[in-house]
Structure formats: C-alpha cells, structure tokens
PAVO-741428 format. One record per residue (C-alpha): residue in three letters; x negated, y, z negated. Coordinates in pm, whole numbers, plus 50000, padded with zeros to 5 digits. Layout:
REM PAVO-741428
ALAXYZ/...
REM end
This chain:
REM PAVO-741428
MET878321104481243/VAL877581140181142/LYS874251154981241/GLU872491170580942/ARG871531207180987/ARG867881214280913/SER868061252080950/LYS867861256980572/GLU864341242680541/VAL861131262980528/VAL858961252980825/THR856121266481040/ARG855711256481405/GLU853341266381683/TYR854691272082035/THR853421282282377/ILE855751307482539/ASN855581313582914/LEU856121350982945/HIS855371350583318/LYS858561330883383/LYS860661353083155/LEU859361385983301/HIS859741377383668/SER861371405883865/ILE861171430383574/LYS859931465083668/PHE856401474083556/LYS857211500583301/SER859441477683099/LYS857401445283104/ALA855741447882762/PRO858891459882581/ARG860901432082748/ALA858231406682648/VAL858711416282284/LYS862491412282322/GLU862031378182490/ILE859751365982208/ARG862341377581955/ALA865131359182145/PHE862991327482172/ALA862311327481797/GLU865981333181722/LYS866931303681942/VAL864421278081817/MET864611286881446/GLY868321294281425/THR867991327281236/LYS869291361381338/ASP866641379881134/VAL863351378281332/ARG860301398181222/LEU857261402981443/ASP853671406381318/VAL851491435781419/ALA848901411581563/LEU851531396981797/ASN852511431781915/LYS848841439981982/ALA848431407082175/VAL851431414982397/TRP850291450782462/SER846551441682493/LYS846451445982872/GLY848841475282891/ILE852521479882962/LYS852621462183298/ASN849921435183268/VAL851411412982997/PRO849591379682935/ASN851171351183133/LYS851321327482836/LEU851001333082463/ARG850451308482179/ILE852661319381888/VAL853321306981534/ILE856891309581404/SER857601305481032/ARG861081301880888/ARG860971316880538/ARG863331323180250/ASN864701358380219/ASP863881372379871/ASP866161402479914/GLU869351397779709/ASP871611418279936/ALA870411401780259/LYS872991388780504/GLU871081356280571/GLU869091334680334/MET866351326980590/TYR864311348080831/SER861741340381101/PHE858271355581101/VAL856411354581435/THR852661359881476/ALA850041352781741/ALA848111320281697/GLN844411321881615/ASP843481298081899/GLN844931310682229/SER843651281182437/LEU846581264182608/LYS845251231682754/GLY846921200382617/LYS848861218282343/GLY852581214982305/THR854831223482016/THR853181213881687/VAL854431215481329/VAL851801234681139/GLN853311231980792/ASP856431213480682/SER857851214380333/
REM end
C-alpha cells in the first residue's frame, strides 16, 4: 500500500514552536539569528518545501526583546503556497508569519485553512 504524498496541496496550519528548547546553550549574541534559522528549519521540515519565506512581523516578534532575550515560545502560522514564478526550482513555497493570538494555553497544531 503506497502512502499518498500531500505535499502538493495548498494548506495553512498554526503551530507553537518552543524556541527555548532549540536555543539552549547558544551564546547570547547569536540567539535571535539562530531562532530565525530554527523557525526556517522547522517550517521546511513540517511543510516539506525547501523555499521558506519569513514575514516581517515574525522577524519583529523574534527580535522584540533584543538579540539575547528571545521569547520562549512563539505561535506561528505556516502557509504552503503555489509558486507563481515560471523559472522557480520548486512549485510550492512556505510562508511563515506570527499568529495574531500569542496565547499558548490549550492550543496545539490546528489547520487554519485547507483547500
């Protein structure tokens, strides 16, 4: 029985990412840049696309408390979208932004929009 790949579908999901766990034992001056790299790697893993684009609002949320005091957890929204560029290497890309509601209690991974 062959498992059907769903990586070609357009979908939007909301995740909570624990940056505290991913930035443990990272020196202060590279915490915020590493957090951005970890978010990019997380989106690449869960959406299955190599092309990951980050929103300006997400970058501001990561850097909101400075370079060394990154928020412990962030609520993010990842959208897998079709690439309109004709000479693109991949047909899909992931767009990551910060969620409007940053409260974390009782929220897991939710599908925001599925087509």
